[in-house]
Structure formats: C-alpha cells, structure tokens
N, CA, C and O atoms as CSV, one atom per row, in Angstrom:
chain,resi,resn,atom,element,x,y,z
A,1,MET,N,N,0.790,-1.176,0.031
A,1,MET,CA,C,-0.127,-0.018,-0.043
A,1,MET,C,C,1.025,1.143,-0.074
A,1,MET,O,O,2.072,1.215,0.570
A,2,ASN,N,N,0.435,2.076,-1.104
A,2,ASN,CA,C,1.541,3.238,-1.209
A,2,ASN,C,C,1.132,4.444,0.071
A,2,ASN,O,O,0.104,4.295,0.731
A,3,GLU,N,N,1.784,5.262,0.233
A,3,GLU,CA,C,1.548,6.503,1.311
A,3,GLU,C,C,0.194,7.104,0.986
A,3,GLU,O,O,-0.489,7.496,1.932
A,4,LYS,N,N,-0.291,7.224,-0.327
A,4,LYS,CA,C,-1.242,7.991,-0.666
A,4,LYS,C,C,-2.695,7.256,-0.182
A,4,LYS,O,O,-3.669,7.868,0.259
A,5,ASN,N,N,-2.598,5.867,-0.368
A,5,ASN,CA,C,-3.689,5.175,0.044
A,5,ASN,C,C,-3.623,4.473,1.770
A,5,ASN,O,O,-4.407,3.648,2.239
A,6,LYS,N,N,-2.635,5.003,2.342
A,6,LYS,CA,C,-2.505,4.643,3.693
A,6,LYS,C,C,-3.687,4.791,4.689
A,6,LYS,O,O,-4.031,5.948,4.933
A,7,MET,N,N,-4.403,3.704,5.342
A,7,MET,CA,C,-5.547,4.037,6.323
A,7,MET,C,C,-5.023,4.237,7.514
A,7,MET,O,O,-4.093,3.536,7.912
A,8,ILE,N,N,-5.544,5.210,8.234
A,8,ILE,CA,C,-5.345,5.659,9.683
A,8,ILE,C,C,-6.440,5.510,10.552
A,8,ILE,O,O,-7.574,5.787,10.161
A,9,ARG,N,N,-6.215,5.091,11.723
A,9,ARG,CA,C,-7.313,4.932,12.742
A,9,ARG,C,C,-7.573,6.473,13.306
A,9,ARG,O,O,-6.699,7.212,13.760
A,10,ILE,N,N,-8.862,6.754,13.180
A,10,ILE,CA,C,-9.465,8.082,13.558
A,10,ILE,C,C,-10.302,8.140,14.842
A,10,ILE,O,O,-10.480,9.112,15.575
A,11,TYR,N,N,-10.818,6.793,14.967
A,11,TYR,CA,C,-11.483,6.801,16.522
A,11,TYR,C,C,-11.699,5.255,16.749
A,11,TYR,O,O,-11.820,4.384,15.887
A,12,THR,N,N,-11.720,5.123,18.175
A,12,THR,CA,C,-12.009,3.847,18.672
A,12,THR,C,C,-13.282,4.070,19.844
A,12,THR,O,O,-13.227,4.972,20.680
A,13,GLY,N,N,-14.340,3.165,19.757
A,13,GLY,CA,C,-15.487,3.496,20.577
A,13,GLY,C,C,-16.395,2.272,20.655
A,13,GLY,O,O,-16.003,1.138,20.382
A,14,THR,N,N,-17.361,2.509,20.959
A,14,THR,CA,C,-18.598,1.514,20.861
A,14,THR,C,C,-19.121,1.329,19.600
A,14,THR,O,O,-18.990,2.290,18.842
A,15,GLU,N,N,-19.710,0.295,19.149
A,15,GLU,CA,C,-20.334,0.226,17.908
A,15,GLU,C,C,-21.258,1.263,17.497
A,15,GLU,O,O,-21.250,1.597,16.312
A,16,ILE,N,N,-22.015,1.793,18.271
A,16,ILE,CA,C,-23.140,2.856,18.159
A,16,ILE,C,C,-22.424,4.069,17.806
A,16,ILE,O,O,-22.790,4.648,16.783
A,17,SER,N,N,-21.365,4.598,18.554
A,17,SER,CA,C,-20.676,5.625,18.459
A,17,SER,C,C,-19.791,5.651,17.157
A,17,SER,O,O,-19.712,6.679,16.485
A,18,VAL,N,N,-19.049,4.360,16.778
A,18,VAL,CA,C,-18.400,4.354,15.528
A,18,VAL,C,C,-19.473,4.349,14.414
A,18,VAL,O,O,-19.233,5.021,13.411
A,19,ILE,N,N,-20.433,3.777,14.477
A,19,ILE,CA,C,-21.488,3.863,13.251
A,19,ILE,C,C,-21.910,5.373,13.049
A,19,ILE,O,O,-21.849,5.908,11.942
A,20,SER,N,N,-22.364,6.058,14.247
A,20,SER,CA,C,-22.775,7.457,14.055
A,20,SER,C,C,-21.611,8.224,13.335
A,20,SER,O,O,-21.780,8.866,12.298
A,21,LEU,N,N,-20.354,8.087,14.021
A,21,LEU,CA,C,-19.369,9.055,13.108
A,21,LEU,C,C,-19.063,8.507,11.935
A,21,LEU,O,O,-18.409,9.266,11.219
A,22,LYS,N,N,-19.353,7.220,11.373
A,22,LYS,CA,C,-19.010,6.902,10.138
A,22,LYS,C,C,-20.096,7.467,9.355
A,22,LYS,O,O,-19.822,7.909,8.239
A,23,ASN,N,N,-21.321,7.516,9.794
A,23,ASN,CA,C,-22.529,8.014,9.120
A,23,ASN,C,C,-22.277,9.597,8.747
A,23,ASN,O,O,-22.433,10.010,7.598
A,24,LYS,N,N,-21.887,10.402,9.795
A,24,LYS,CA,C,-21.458,11.829,9.491
A,24,LYS,C,C,-20.531,11.851,8.589
A,24,LYS,O,O,-20.674,12.801,7.819
A,25,LEU,N,N,-19.526,11.108,8.343
A,25,LEU,CA,C,-18.214,11.247,7.458
A,25,LEU,C,C,-18.890,10.916,6.027
A,25,LEU,O,O,-18.729,11.614,5.025
A,26,GLU,N,N,-19.549,9.927,6.079
A,26,GLU,CA,C,-20.073,9.424,4.593
A,26,GLU,C,C,-20.982,10.449,4.025
A,26,GLU,O,O,-21.130,10.458,2.803
A,27,GLU,N,N,-21.770,11.533,4.946
A,27,GLU,CA,C,-22.569,12.297,4.436
A,27,GLU,C,C,-21.540,13.534,3.468
A,27,GLU,O,O,-21.972,14.324,2.629
A,28,THR,N,N,-20.369,13.394,3.840
A,28,THR,CA,C,-19.528,14.441,3.416
A,28,THR,C,C,-18.598,13.888,2.205
A,28,THR,O,O,-17.697,14.501,1.633
A,29,GLY,N,N,-19.049,12.589,1.972
A,29,GLY,CA,C,-18.056,11.939,0.940
A,29,GLY,C,C,-16.944,11.368,1.202
A,29,GLY,O,O,-16.129,11.134,0.309
A,30,ILE,N,N,-16.713,11.017,2.619
A,30,ILE,CA,C,-15.537,10.226,3.065
A,30,ILE,C,C,-16.097,8.980,3.468
A,30,ILE,O,O,-17.147,8.950,4.111
A,31,TYR,N,N,-15.487,7.959,3.144
A,31,TYR,CA,C,-16.008,6.484,3.341
A,31,TYR,C,C,-15.037,5.775,4.299
A,31,TYR,O,O,-13.958,5.319,3.919
A,32,PRO,N,N,-15.501,5.708,5.609
A,32,PRO,CA,C,-14.690,4.901,6.339
A,32,PRO,C,C,-14.596,3.304,6.301
A,32,PRO,O,O,-15.303,2.636,5.547
A,33,LEU,N,N,-13.702,2.775,7.144
A,33,LEU,CA,C,-13.657,1.389,7.151
A,33,LEU,C,C,-13.876,1.068,8.739
A,33,LEU,O,O,-13.233,1.666,9.602
A,34,ILE,N,N,-14.761,0.153,9.013
A,34,ILE,CA,C,-14.745,-0.172,10.574
A,34,ILE,C,C,-14.030,-1.542,10.670
A,34,ILE,O,O,-14.220,-2.446,9.856
A,35,LYS,N,N,-13.170,-1.625,11.756
A,35,LYS,CA,C,-12.510,-2.716,12.050
A,35,LYS,C,C,-12.959,-3.164,13.431
A,35,LYS,O,O,-12.762,-2.486,14.440
A,36,ASN,N,N,-13.651,-4.491,13.422
A,36,ASN,CA,C,-14.297,-5.034,14.732
A,36,ASN,C,C,-13.706,-6.169,14.984
A,36,ASN,O,O,-14.086,-7.156,14.354
A,37,ASP,N,N,-12.734,-6.286,15.876
A,37,ASP,CA,C,-11.777,-7.591,15.959
A,37,ASP,C,C,-12.828,-8.542,16.682
A,37,ASP,O,O,-12.912,-9.720,16.335
A,38,TYR,N,N,-13.480,-8.117,17.502
A,38,TYR,CA,C,-14.632,-8.812,18.443
A,38,TYR,C,C,-15.467,-9.754,17.782
A,38,TYR,O,O,-15.494,-10.938,18.119
A,39,LYS,N,N,-16.304,-9.178,16.649
A,39,LYS,CA,C,-17.160,-9.700,15.519
A,39,LYS,C,C,-16.294,-10.782,14.721
A,39,LYS,O,O,-16.573,-11.970,14.560
A,40,SER,N,N,-15.291,-10.155,14.308
A,40,SER,CA,C,-14.271,-10.990,13.382
A,40,SER,C,C,-13.858,-12.260,14.143
A,40,SER,O,O,-13.816,-13.338,13.550
A,41,GLY,N,N,-13.524,-12.142,15.564
A,41,GLY,CA,C,-12.962,-13.419,16.106
A,41,GLY,C,C,-14.013,-14.429,16.395
A,41,GLY,O,O,-13.779,-15.633,16.286
A,42,MET,N,N,-15.391,-13.868,16.832
A,42,MET,CA,C,-16.392,-14.596,17.089
A,42,MET,C,C,-16.827,-15.522,15.783
A,42,MET,O,O,-17.341,-16.633,15.911
A,43,ALA,N,N,-16.573,-14.964,14.647
A,43,ALA,CA,C,-17.133,-15.521,13.455
A,43,ALA,C,C,-16.047,-16.555,13.254
A,43,ALA,O,O,-16.426,-17.601,12.727
A,44,ALA,N,N,-14.615,-16.448,13.612
A,44,ALA,CA,C,-13.741,-17.405,13.571
A,44,ALA,C,C,-13.706,-18.372,14.570
A,44,ALA,O,O,-12.962,-19.346,14.457
A,45,GLY,N,N,-14.435,-18.211,15.546
A,45,GLY,CA,C,-14.528,-19.126,16.802
A,45,GLY,C,C,-13.537,-18.838,18.051
A,45,GLY,O,O,-13.232,-19.628,18.945
A,46,ILE,N,N,-13.184,-17.716,17.905
A,46,ILE,CA,C,-12.018,-17.401,18.890
A,46,ILE,C,C,-12.769,-15.908,19.546
A,46,ILE,O,O,-13.638,-15.347,18.879
A,47,LEU,N,N,-12.399,-15.435,20.698
A,47,LEU,CA,C,-12.487,-14.153,21.300
A,47,LEU,C,C,-11.146,-13.303,21.059
A,47,LEU,O,O,-10.013,-13.675,21.365
A,48,VAL,N,N,-11.434,-12.307,20.561
A,48,VAL,CA,C,-10.346,-11.342,20.244
A,48,VAL,C,C,-11.036,-9.829,20.438
A,48,VAL,O,O,-12.065,-9.525,19.836
A,49,GLY,N,N,-10.457,-9.067,21.203
A,49,GLY,CA,C,-10.894,-7.817,21.474
A,49,GLY,C,C,-12.004,-7.726,22.156
A,49,GLY,O,O,-12.569,-8.793,22.393
A,50,THR,N,N,-12.558,-6.609,22.602
A,50,THR,CA,C,-13.941,-6.252,23.247
A,50,THR,C,C,-14.980,-5.652,22.470
A,50,THR,O,O,-14.685,-5.083,21.419
A,51,PRO,N,N,-16.283,-5.721,22.909
A,51,PRO,CA,C,-17.364,-5.258,22.201
A,51,PRO,C,C,-17.028,-3.801,21.907
A,51,PRO,O,O,-17.140,-3.261,20.807
A,52,SER,N,N,-16.589,-3.218,23.070
A,52,SER,CA,C,-16.512,-1.992,22.990
A,52,SER,C,C,-15.348,-1.041,22.417
A,52,SER,O,O,-15.173,0.176,22.477
A,53,THR,N,N,-14.683,-2.013,21.885
A,53,THR,CA,C,-13.469,-1.170,21.234
A,53,THR,C,C,-13.574,-1.601,19.783
A,53,THR,O,O,-13.092,-2.656,19.371
A,54,ILE,N,N,-14.223,-0.738,19.040
A,54,ILE,CA,C,-14.212,-0.906,17.435
A,54,ILE,C,C,-13.715,0.209,17.120
A,54,ILE,O,O,-13.979,1.255,17.713
A,55,ASP,N,N,-12.717,0.077,15.870
A,55,ASP,CA,C,-11.802,0.939,15.394
A,55,ASP,C,C,-12.609,1.604,14.052
A,55,ASP,O,O,-13.462,0.937,13.467
A,56,LEU,N,N,-12.275,2.913,13.643
A,56,LEU,CA,C,-12.878,3.415,12.353
A,56,LEU,C,C,-11.577,4.028,11.791
A,56,LEU,O,O,-10.806,4.718,12.458
A,57,TYR,N,N,-11.395,3.654,10.302
A,57,TYR,CA,C,-10.359,4.207,9.619
A,57,TYR,C,C,-10.820,4.918,8.626
A,57,TYR,O,O,-11.957,4.653,8.233
A,58,ILE,N,N,-10.105,5.930,8.013
A,58,ILE,CA,C,-10.055,6.489,6.870
A,58,ILE,C,C,-8.885,6.588,6.243
A,58,ILE,O,O,-7.857,6.309,6.860
A,59,GLN,N,N,-8.833,7.073,4.684
A,59,GLN,CA,C,-7.513,7.131,4.103
A,59,GLN,C,C,-6.785,8.402,4.575
A,59,GLN,O,O,-7.399,9.417,4.903
A,60,GLN,N,N,-5.586,8.305,4.592
A,60,GLN,CA,C,-4.708,9.501,5.242
A,60,GLN,C,C,-5.144,10.815,4.388
A,60,GLN,O,O,-5.336,11.908,4.920
A,61,THR,N,N,-5.274,10.568,2.999
A,61,THR,CA,C,-5.799,11.842,2.506
A,61,THR,C,C,-6.901,12.478,2.673
A,61,THR,O,O,-6.998,13.651,2.310
A,62,ASP,N,N,-7.873,11.843,3.224
A,62,ASP,CA,C,-9.253,12.247,3.590
A,62,ASP,C,C,-9.069,13.002,5.077
A,62,ASP,O,O,-9.961,13.796,5.371
A,63,TYR,N,N,-7.880,12.795,6.120
A,63,TYR,CA,C,-7.854,13.244,7.169
A,63,TYR,C,C,-8.048,14.844,7.215
A,63,TYR,O,O,-8.756,15.277,8.125
A,64,LYS,N,N,-7.588,15.579,6.482
A,64,LYS,CA,C,-7.786,17.263,6.578
A,64,LYS,C,C,-9.389,17.494,6.340
A,64,LYS,O,O,-9.884,18.370,7.049
A,65,ASP,N,N,-10.181,16.880,5.514
A,65,ASP,CA,C,-11.413,17.085,5.512
A,65,ASP,C,C,-12.356,16.621,6.613
A,65,ASP,O,O,-13.405,17.199,6.896
A,66,ALA,N,N,-11.840,15.414,7.269
A,66,ALA,CA,C,-12.381,14.768,8.249
A,66,ALA,C,C,-12.196,15.230,9.466
A,66,ALA,O,O,-13.030,14.931,10.320
A,67,GLU,N,N,-11.072,16.054,9.815
A,67,GLU,CA,C,-10.559,16.624,10.882
A,67,GLU,C,C,-11.937,17.414,11.844
A,67,GLU,O,O,-12.339,17.033,12.943
A,68,PRO,N,N,-12.353,18.344,11.204
A,68,PRO,CA,C,-13.548,19.068,11.835
A,68,PRO,C,C,-14.710,18.311,12.082
A,68,PRO,O,O,-15.507,18.606,12.972
A,69,ILE,N,N,-14.830,17.396,11.366
A,69,ILE,CA,C,-16.219,16.560,11.878
A,69,ILE,C,C,-15.780,15.437,12.853
A,69,ILE,O,O,-16.628,15.035,13.650
A,70,ILE,N,N,-14.623,14.926,12.867
A,70,ILE,CA,C,-14.193,14.281,13.899
A,70,ILE,C,C,-14.432,15.159,15.387
A,70,ILE,O,O,-15.207,14.882,16.303
A,71,GLY,N,N,-13.552,16.218,15.276
A,71,GLY,CA,C,-13.604,17.021,16.413
A,71,GLY,C,C,-15.135,17.588,17.061
A,71,GLY,O,O,-15.470,17.735,18.236
A,72,GLU,N,N,-15.871,17.827,15.833
A,72,GLU,CA,C,-17.203,18.336,16.452
A,72,GLU,C,C,-18.017,16.982,17.117
A,72,GLU,O,O,-18.714,17.073,18.127
A,73,PHE,N,N,-17.820,15.850,16.444
A,73,PHE,CA,C,-18.471,14.803,17.071
A,73,PHE,C,C,-17.896,14.315,18.329
A,73,PHE,O,O,-18.647,13.733,19.112
A,74,ILE,N,N,-16.647,14.479,18.624
A,74,ILE,CA,C,-15.916,14.374,19.940
A,74,ILE,C,C,-16.542,15.167,21.051
A,74,ILE,O,O,-16.922,14.703,22.127
A,75,ARG,N,N,-16.617,16.673,20.583
A,75,ARG,CA,C,-16.882,17.519,21.551
A,75,ARG,C,C,-18.373,17.210,22.018
A,75,ARG,O,O,-18.598,17.141,23.226
A,76,ASN,N,N,-19.420,17.018,21.072
A,76,ASN,CA,C,-20.810,16.625,21.250
A,76,ASN,C,C,-20.978,15.431,22.312
A,76,ASN,O,O,-21.778,15.302,23.239
A,77,LYS,N,N,-19.908,14.578,21.834
A,77,LYS,CA,C,-20.244,13.272,22.825
A,77,LYS,C,C,-19.775,13.427,24.130
A,77,LYS,O,O,-20.253,12.774,25.058
A,78,ASN,N,N,-18.679,14.421,24.306
A,78,ASN,CA,C,-18.243,14.629,25.423
A,78,ASN,C,C,-19.295,15.578,26.519
A,78,ASN,O,O,-19.282,15.499,27.748
A,79,LYS,N,N,-20.119,16.407,25.737
A,79,LYS,CA,C,-21.083,17.220,26.301
A,79,LYS,C,C,-22.371,16.285,26.887
A,79,LYS,O,O,-23.084,16.632,27.828
A,80,ALA,N,N,-22.495,15.168,26.211
A,80,ALA,CA,C,-23.562,14.086,26.563
A,80,ALA,C,C,-23.128,13.275,27.824
A,80,ALA,O,O,-23.920,12.552,28.428
A,81,ILE,N,N,-22.059,13.408,28.120
A,81,ILE,CA,C,-21.697,12.569,29.222
A,81,ILE,C,C,-21.697,13.194,30.535
A,81,ILE,O,O,-21.397,12.537,31.532
C-alpha cells in the first residue's frame, strides 16, 4: 500500500458511536472502514478484542477534510456525558 492510500485510525469506541461517526463522514463523501476484532473473532470461533473497542479508519488523504467532523463529534459526545 503506498503512502497515498494509507489507512489511519481516527476513532475507537462502541459500535453505536463508531457507526454514528461513520454516517457523519459518509454524508461529506468520506468513506470510512470499520474494524471490529470482536465480531471477526467470534465468526472465527475465537474471542479477540472487546465489544466496546471498535476502530474506525479513513484514508490518510481524507484526514484534513475529516478532522473538523471528528472534532465536533467528540466535543458533542463529551457534552452528553
């Protein structure tokens, strides 16, 4: 994978919060990848990871556009706590 197509982790959280952020990014034309080791492990018959640690990745080239959306999402999430 060349540097242009490098995927970077931008967020880790529960499935609900990851899907919510993913949807917000998709509305702007950024298409993230969800990595859920827990579900993958269960499908393979082994337990790996935890249900509350799901990772969200985007292409490094999309980070500049995604950064304000990620920041707003985290600020709003912290206000709800």
